[in-house]
N, CA, C and O atoms as a GROMACS GRO file, in nm:
protein
  388
    1UNK      N    1  10.620  14.123  11.156
    1UNK     CA    2  10.490  14.061  11.139
    1UNK      C    3  10.489  13.928  11.216
    1UNK      O    4  10.582  13.850  11.200
    2UNK      N    5  10.388  13.901  11.297
    2UNK     CA    6  10.384  13.777  11.375
    2UNK      C    7  10.350  13.657  11.287
    2UNK      O    8  10.289  13.670  11.181
    3UNK      N    9  10.391  13.539  11.334
    3UNK     CA   10  10.358  13.415  11.263
    3UNK      C   11  10.212  13.380  11.290
    3UNK      O   12  10.165  13.388  11.403
    4UNK      N   13  10.140  13.342  11.185
    4UNK     CA   14  10.003  13.296  11.201
    4UNK      C   15   9.981  13.174  11.114
    4UNK      O   16  10.043  13.160  11.008
    5UNK      N   17   9.893  13.086  11.157
    5UNK     CA   18   9.860  12.967  11.077
    5UNK      C   19   9.716  12.980  11.031
    5UNK      O   20   9.628  13.017  11.108
    6UNK      N   21   9.692  12.948  10.903
    6UNK     CA   22   9.557  12.958  10.849
    6UNK      C   23   9.543  12.862  10.732
    6UNK      O   24   9.622  12.866  10.638
    7UNK      N   25   9.442  12.777  10.736
    7UNK     CA   26   9.412  12.684  10.626
    7UNK      C   27   9.533  12.603  10.578
    7UNK      O   28   9.558  12.594  10.458
    8UNK      N   29   9.607  12.544  10.672
    8UNK     CA   30   9.720  12.458  10.640
    8UNK      C   31   9.835  12.533  10.571
    8UNK      O   32   9.925  12.469  10.517
    9UNK      N   33   9.835  12.664  10.572
    9UNK     CA   34   9.945  12.745  10.522
    9UNK      C   35   9.999  12.826  10.639
    9UNK      O   36   9.922  12.865  10.727
   10UNK      N   37  10.124  12.852  10.641
   10UNK     CA   38  10.182  12.935  10.745
   10UNK      C   39  10.234  13.063  10.682
   10UNK      O   40  10.304  13.059  10.581
   11UNK      N   41  10.200  13.174  10.742
   11UNK     CA   42  10.248  13.303  10.694
   11UNK      C   43  10.361  13.346  10.786
   11UNK      O   44  10.341  13.362  10.906
   12UNK      N   45  10.478  13.363  10.730
   12UNK     CA   46  10.594  13.407  10.807
   12UNK      C   47  10.650  13.530  10.740
   12UNK      O   48  10.694  13.524  10.625
   13UNK      N   49  10.648  13.641  10.809
   13UNK     CA   50  10.698  13.768  10.757
   13UNK      C   51  10.642  13.798  10.618
   13UNK      O   52  10.716  13.840  10.529
   14UNK      N   53  10.514  13.777  10.601
   14UNK     CA   54  10.448  13.812  10.476
   14UNK      C   55  10.461  13.712  10.364
   14UNK      O   56  10.406  13.734  10.256
   15UNK      N   57  10.533  13.601  10.384
   15UNK     CA   58  10.549  13.499  10.281
   15UNK      C   59  10.466  13.376  10.318
   15UNK      O   60  10.462  13.338  10.435
   16UNK      N   61  10.402  13.316  10.221
   16UNK     CA   62  10.318  13.199  10.247
   16UNK      C   63  10.398  13.073  10.214
   16UNK      O   64  10.450  13.058  10.103
   17UNK      N   65  10.407  12.983  10.311
   17UNK     CA   66  10.476  12.856  10.290
   17UNK      C   67  10.378  12.755  10.233
   17UNK      O   68  10.259  12.758  10.266
   18UNK      N   69  10.427  12.667  10.148
   18UNK     CA   70  10.343  12.561  10.090
   18UNK      C   71  10.314  12.456  10.196
   18UNK      O   72  10.396  12.434  10.285
   19UNK      N   73  10.197  12.390  10.189
   19UNK     CA   74  10.169  12.282  10.282
   19UNK      C   75  10.270  12.170  10.266
   19UNK      O   76  10.331  12.157  10.160
   20UNK      N   77  10.289  12.090  10.370
   20UNK     CA   78  10.383  11.978  10.364
   20UNK      C   79  10.348  11.886  10.248
   20UNK      O   80  10.231  11.863  10.218
   21UNK      N   81  10.451  11.834  10.183
   21UNK     CA   82  10.429  11.740  10.074
   21UNK      C   83  10.427  11.805   9.936
   21UNK      O   84  10.432  11.734   9.836
   22UNK      N   85  10.419  11.934   9.929
   22UNK     CA   86  10.422  12.001   9.798
   22UNK      C   87  10.552  12.076   9.784
   22UNK      O   88  10.602  12.135   9.879
   23UNK      N   89  10.606  12.072   9.666
   23UNK     CA   90  10.730  12.145   9.639
   23UNK      C   91  10.697  12.275   9.572
   23UNK      O   92  10.607  12.284   9.489
   24UNK      N   93  10.770  12.375   9.607
   24UNK     CA   94  10.752  12.502   9.538
   24UNK      C   95  10.808  12.485   9.398
   24UNK      O   96  10.917  12.430   9.381
   25UNK      N   97  10.738  12.531   9.299
   25UNK     CA   98  10.782  12.518   9.161
   25UNK      C   99  10.726  12.394   9.092
   25UNK      O  100  10.732  12.385   8.970
   26UNK      N  101  10.673  12.301   9.168
   26UNK     CA  102  10.616  12.182   9.108
   26UNK      C  103  10.474  12.213   9.060
   26UNK      O  104  10.389  12.252   9.140
   27UNK      N  105  10.451  12.196   8.931
   27UNK     CA  106  10.320  12.229   8.875
   27UNK      C  107  10.220  12.115   8.892
   27UNK      O  108  10.100  12.139   8.905
   28UNK      N  109  10.268  11.993   8.892
   28UNK     CA  110  10.180  11.879   8.910
   28UNK      C  111  10.242  11.782   9.009
   28UNK      O  112  10.365  11.773   9.018
   29UNK      N  113  10.161  11.709   9.083
   29UNK     CA  114  10.216  11.611   9.176
   29UNK      C  115  10.277  11.493   9.100
   29UNK      O  116  10.242  11.468   8.985
   30UNK      N  117  10.366  11.421   9.165
   30UNK     CA  118  10.426  11.303   9.104
   30UNK      C  119  10.317  11.200   9.076
   30UNK      O  120  10.226  11.182   9.157
   31UNK      N  121  10.326  11.134   8.963
   31UNK     CA  122  10.226  11.036   8.926
   31UNK      C  123  10.296  10.903   8.902
   31UNK      O  124  10.367  10.886   8.803
   32UNK      N  125  10.274  10.809   8.992
   32UNK     CA  126  10.338  10.679   8.978
   32UNK      C  127  10.238  10.570   8.942
   32UNK      O  128  10.276  10.461   8.900
   33UNK      N  129  10.108  10.600   8.959
   33UNK     CA  130  10.006  10.502   8.929
   33UNK      C  131   9.977  10.497   8.781
   33UNK      O  132   9.987  10.599   8.711
   34UNK      N  133   9.941  10.381   8.733
   34UNK     CA  134   9.908  10.363   8.591
   34UNK      C  135   9.768  10.305   8.578
   34UNK      O  136   9.719  10.242   8.671
   35UNK      N  137   9.704  10.326   8.463
   35UNK     CA  138   9.575  10.259   8.440
   35UNK      C  139   9.594  10.108   8.447
   35UNK      O  140   9.700  10.055   8.412
   36UNK      N  141   9.491  10.040   8.491
   36UNK     CA  142   9.498   9.894   8.507
   36UNK      C  143   9.541   9.823   8.378
   36UNK      O  144   9.617   9.726   8.384
   37UNK      N  145   9.495   9.870   8.264
   37UNK     CA  146   9.530   9.806   8.136
   37UNK      C  147   9.680   9.816   8.109
   37UNK      O  148   9.742   9.719   8.064
   38UNK      N  149   9.739   9.933   8.136
   38UNK     CA  150   9.883   9.952   8.113
   38UNK      C  151   9.963   9.869   8.212
   38UNK      O  152  10.065   9.810   8.177
   39UNK      N  153   9.916   9.864   8.338
   39UNK     CA  154   9.982   9.783   8.440
   39UNK      C  155   9.980   9.636   8.399
   39UNK      O  156  10.079   9.565   8.418
   40UNK      N  157   9.870   9.589   8.342
   40UNK     CA  158   9.860   9.450   8.296
   40UNK      C  159   9.956   9.425   8.180
   40UNK      O  160  10.020   9.320   8.174
   41UNK      N  161   9.966   9.521   8.089
   41UNK     CA  162  10.058   9.508   7.975
   41UNK      C  163  10.203   9.497   8.023
   41UNK      O  164  10.280   9.418   7.971
   42UNK      N  165  10.238   9.577   8.123
   42UNK     CA  166  10.374   9.574   8.179
   42UNK      C  167  10.396   9.441   8.251
   42UNK      O  168  10.503   9.381   8.238
   43UNK      N  169  10.297   9.395   8.328
   43UNK     CA  170  10.309   9.267   8.400
   43UNK      C  171  10.326   9.152   8.301
   43UNK      O  172  10.408   9.062   8.323
   44UNK      N  173  10.250   9.156   8.192
   44UNK     CA  174  10.263   9.051   8.090
   44UNK      C  175  10.403   9.050   8.028
   44UNK      O  176  10.460   8.943   8.007
   45UNK      N  177  10.456   9.167   8.001
   45UNK     CA  178  10.591   9.176   7.942
   45UNK      C  179  10.696   9.125   8.040
   45UNK      O  180  10.793   9.062   8.000
   46UNK      N  181  10.676   9.152   8.169
   46UNK     CA  182  10.774   9.111   8.270
   46UNK      C  183  10.785   8.958   8.276
   46UNK      O  184  10.892   8.906   8.307
   47UNK      N  185  10.677   8.887   8.245
   47UNK     CA  186  10.683   8.741   8.249
   47UNK      C  187  10.781   8.686   8.144
   47UNK      O  188  10.828   8.573   8.157
   48UNK      N  189  10.811   8.764   8.040
   48UNK     CA  190  10.904   8.721   7.935
   48UNK      C  191  11.050   8.747   7.969
   48UNK      O  192  11.140   8.698   7.902
   49UNK      N  193  11.074   8.825   8.073
   49UNK     CA  194  11.213   8.865   8.102
   49UNK      C  195  11.234   8.887   8.252
   49UNK      O  196  11.279   8.994   8.292
   50UNK      N  197  11.204   8.789   8.332
   50UNK     CA  198  11.215   8.799   8.478
   50UNK      C  199  11.355   8.833   8.527
   50UNK      O  200  11.368   8.897   8.632
   51UNK      N  201  11.460   8.794   8.457
   51UNK     CA  202  11.596   8.814   8.506
   51UNK      C  203  11.652   8.954   8.489
   51UNK      O  204  11.760   8.983   8.541
   52UNK      N  205  11.582   9.042   8.419
   52UNK     CA  206  11.634   9.177   8.395
   52UNK      C  207  11.624   9.264   8.520
   52UNK      O  208  11.532   9.249   8.601
   53UNK      N  209  11.720   9.355   8.534
   53UNK     CA  210  11.711   9.454   8.641
   53UNK      C  211  11.597   9.550   8.607
   53UNK      O  212  11.548   9.550   8.494
   54UNK      N  213  11.554   9.630   8.703
   54UNK     CA  214  11.447   9.726   8.676
   54UNK      C  215  11.490   9.827   8.570
   54UNK      O  216  11.408   9.870   8.489
   55UNK      N  217  11.616   9.866   8.569
   55UNK     CA  218  11.666   9.959   8.469
   55UNK      C  219  11.661   9.896   8.329
   55UNK      O  220  11.617   9.959   8.233
   56UNK      N  221  11.706   9.772   8.319
   56UNK     CA  222  11.703   9.701   8.191
   56UNK      C  223  11.559   9.679   8.144
   56UNK      O  224  11.528   9.689   8.025
   57UNK      N  225  11.471   9.647   8.239
   57UNK     CA  226  11.331   9.625   8.204
   57UNK      C  227  11.265   9.756   8.157
   57UNK      O  228  11.185   9.755   8.063
   58UNK      N  229  11.298   9.867   8.223
   58UNK     CA  230  11.246   9.998   8.180
   58UNK      C  231  11.290  10.027   8.037
   58UNK      O  232  11.213  10.079   7.957
   59UNK      N  233  11.416   9.994   8.005
   59UNK     CA  234  11.467  10.013   7.870
   59UNK      C  235  11.391   9.926   7.770
   59UNK      O  236  11.360   9.971   7.660
   60UNK      N  237  11.362   9.804   7.809
   60UNK     CA  238  11.286   9.712   7.721
   60UNK      C  239  11.145   9.767   7.695
   60UNK      O  240  11.097   9.764   7.581
   61UNK      N  241  11.080   9.816   7.800
   61UNK     CA  242  10.946   9.874   7.783
   61UNK      C  243  10.952   9.992   7.686
   61UNK      O  244  10.863  10.010   7.603
   62UNK      N  245  11.056  10.072   7.699
   62UNK     CA  246  11.075  10.190   7.612
   62UNK      C  247  11.096  10.146   7.467
   62UNK      O  248  11.031  10.199   7.376
   63UNK      N  249  11.186  10.051   7.446
   63UNK     CA  250  11.220  10.007   7.310
   63UNK      C  251  11.102   9.939   7.241
   63UNK      O  252  11.089   9.948   7.119
   64UNK      N  253  11.018   9.872   7.316
   64UNK     CA  254  10.903   9.802   7.257
   64UNK      C  255  10.779   9.891   7.247
   64UNK      O  256  10.675   9.847   7.197
   65UNK      N  257  10.791  10.013   7.293
   65UNK     CA  258  10.679  10.106   7.283
   65UNK      C  259  10.568  10.081   7.384
   65UNK      O  260  10.456  10.128   7.365
   66UNK      N  261  10.598  10.007   7.489
   66UNK     CA  262  10.497   9.977   7.590
   66UNK      C  263  10.483  10.093   7.688
   66UNK      O  264  10.372  10.133   7.722
   67UNK      N  265  10.597  10.147   7.733
   67UNK     CA  266  10.591  10.262   7.823
   67UNK      C  267  10.719  10.344   7.812
   67UNK      O  268  10.829  10.290   7.820
   68UNK      N  269  10.702  10.473   7.794
   68UNK     CA  270  10.812  10.570   7.796
   68UNK      C  271  10.762  10.691   7.872
   68UNK      O  272  10.642  10.711   7.888
   69UNK      N  273  10.854  10.770   7.918
   69UNK     CA  274  10.820  10.895   7.983
   69UNK      C  275  10.888  11.007   7.908
   69UNK      O  276  10.970  10.982   7.820
   70UNK      N  277  10.856  11.130   7.941
   70UNK     CA  278  10.916  11.244   7.872
   70UNK      C  279  11.027  11.306   7.956
   70UNK      O  280  11.011  11.327   8.076
   71UNK      N  281  11.139  11.335   7.891
   71UNK     CA  282  11.248  11.406   7.956
   71UNK      C  283  11.214  11.555   7.958
   71UNK      O  284  11.116  11.597   7.897
   72UNK      N  285  11.294  11.633   8.028
   72UNK     CA  286  11.270  11.777   8.036
   72UNK      C  287  11.271  11.844   7.900
   72UNK      O  288  11.203  11.944   7.879
   73UNK      N  289  11.349  11.788   7.807
   73UNK     CA  290  11.356  11.847   7.672
   73UNK      C  291  11.242  11.798   7.582
   73UNK      O  292  11.235  11.837   7.465
   74UNK      N  293  11.153  11.713   7.635
   74UNK     CA  294  11.039  11.665   7.558
   74UNK      C  295  11.061  11.533   7.487
   74UNK      O  296  10.967  11.476   7.431
   75UNK      N  297  11.183  11.483   7.488
   75UNK     CA  298  11.210  11.355   7.421
   75UNK      C  299  11.158  11.238   7.507
   75UNK      O  300  11.144  11.250   7.629
   76UNK      N  301  11.131  11.126   7.441
   76UNK     CA  302  11.087  11.007   7.512
   76UNK      C  303  11.208  10.932   7.565
   76UNK      O  304  11.307  10.913   7.495
   77UNK      N  305  11.197  10.889   7.690
   77UNK     CA  306  11.305  10.816   7.756
   77UNK      C  307  11.244  10.701   7.838
   77UNK      O  308  11.124  10.701   7.864
   78UNK      N  309  11.327  10.603   7.877
   78UNK     CA  310  11.276  10.495   7.962
   78UNK      C  311  11.226  10.548   8.096
   78UNK      O  312  11.270  10.653   8.143
   79UNK      N  313  11.134  10.476   8.157
   79UNK     CA  314  11.080  10.512   8.288
   79UNK      C  315  11.188  10.501   8.395
   79UNK      O  316  11.288  10.431   8.377
   80UNK      N  317  11.168  10.570   8.505
   80UNK     CA  318  11.256  10.561   8.620
   80UNK      C  319  11.245  10.419   8.677
   80UNK      O  320  11.134  10.371   8.699
   81UNK      N  321  11.358  10.352   8.702
   81UNK     CA  322  11.353  10.215   8.755
   81UNK      C  323  11.277  10.204   8.887
   81UNK      O  324  11.215  10.101   8.914
   82UNK      N  325  11.280  10.308   8.968
   82UNK     CA  326  11.203  10.307   9.093
   82UNK      C  327  11.054  10.300   9.067
   82UNK      O  328  10.981  10.232   9.140
   83UNK      N  329  11.008  10.370   8.964
   83UNK     CA  330  10.866  10.363   8.928
   83UNK      C  331  10.831  10.225   8.876
   83UNK      O  332  10.723  10.172   8.906
   84UNK      N  333  10.920  10.165   8.798
   84UNK     CA  334  10.896  10.031   8.744
   84UNK      C  335  10.881   9.931   8.860
   84UNK      O  336  10.794   9.844   8.856
   85UNK      N  337  10.964   9.946   8.961
   85UNK     CA  338  10.954   9.859   9.079
   85UNK      C  339  10.818   9.878   9.147
   85UNK      O  340  10.755   9.780   9.186
   86UNK      N  341  10.774  10.002   9.163
   86UNK     CA  342  10.645  10.029   9.226
   86UNK      C  343  10.531   9.968   9.145
   86UNK      O  344  10.437   9.913   9.202
   87UNK      N  345  10.538   9.977   9.013
   87UNK     CA  346  10.434   9.921   8.927
   87UNK      C  347  10.429   9.769   8.942
   87UNK      O  348  10.322   9.710   8.944
   88UNK      N  349  10.546   9.707   8.953
   88UNK     CA  350  10.550   9.562   8.971
   88UNK      C  351  10.484   9.524   9.103
   88UNK      O  352  10.407   9.428   9.110
   89UNK      N  353  10.514   9.600   9.208
   89UNK     CA  354  10.454   9.574   9.339
   89UNK      C  355  10.302   9.595   9.333
   89UNK      O  356  10.226   9.519   9.393
   90UNK      N  357  10.257   9.699   9.262
   90UNK     CA  358  10.113   9.724   9.248
   90UNK      C  359  10.046   9.609   9.174
   90UNK      O  360   9.938   9.565   9.212
   91UNK      N  361  10.111   9.561   9.068
   91UNK     CA  362  10.055   9.450   8.989
   91UNK      C  363  10.045   9.323   9.074
   91UNK      O  364   9.946   9.250   9.065
   92UNK      N  365  10.145   9.298   9.154
   92UNK     CA  366  10.141   9.180   9.242
   92UNK      C  367  10.030   9.194   9.345
   92UNK      O  368   9.961   9.097   9.376
   93UNK      N  369  10.013   9.314   9.398
   93UNK     CA  370   9.912   9.338   9.502
   93UNK      C  371   9.771   9.310   9.452
   93UNK      O  372   9.684   9.272   9.531
   94UNK      N  373   9.746   9.330   9.324
   94UNK     CA  374   9.612   9.306   9.268
   94UNK      C  375   9.603   9.174   9.191
   94UNK      O  376   9.505   9.148   9.122
   95UNK      N  377   9.707   9.090   9.204
   95UNK     CA  378   9.702   8.956   9.148
   95UNK      C  379   9.732   8.943   9.000
   95UNK      O  380   9.690   8.846   8.937
   96UNK      N  381   9.806   9.038   8.943
   96UNK     CA  382   9.840   9.029   8.801
   96UNK      C  383   9.958   8.938   8.775
   96UNK      O  384   9.983   8.901   8.661
   97UNK      N  385  10.032   8.902   8.879
   97UNK     CA  386  10.147   8.811   8.865
   97UNK      C  387  10.112   8.679   8.926
   97UNK      O  388  10.194   8.587   8.926
   0.00000   0.00000   0.00000
């Protein structure tokens, strides 16, 4: 079967490849953005503990009930430190710090 391209999908030997940027098996795209109110709450908390690493700060947010994420088993766990860093950068960009 020849290769053909149609609507941002490529058909190769009868199999359809996903468009760039999507993972096969991923049901929802990654979500790193937060509502402005939650971002403000996180920014406010950060002012109380500037010296913490992003990992330590994520743990603090989790322990205080400000922000947690769900693990694969459904339990609540601290946010990924990389996401916490992105949220801090977003908050700075809009003048919350």
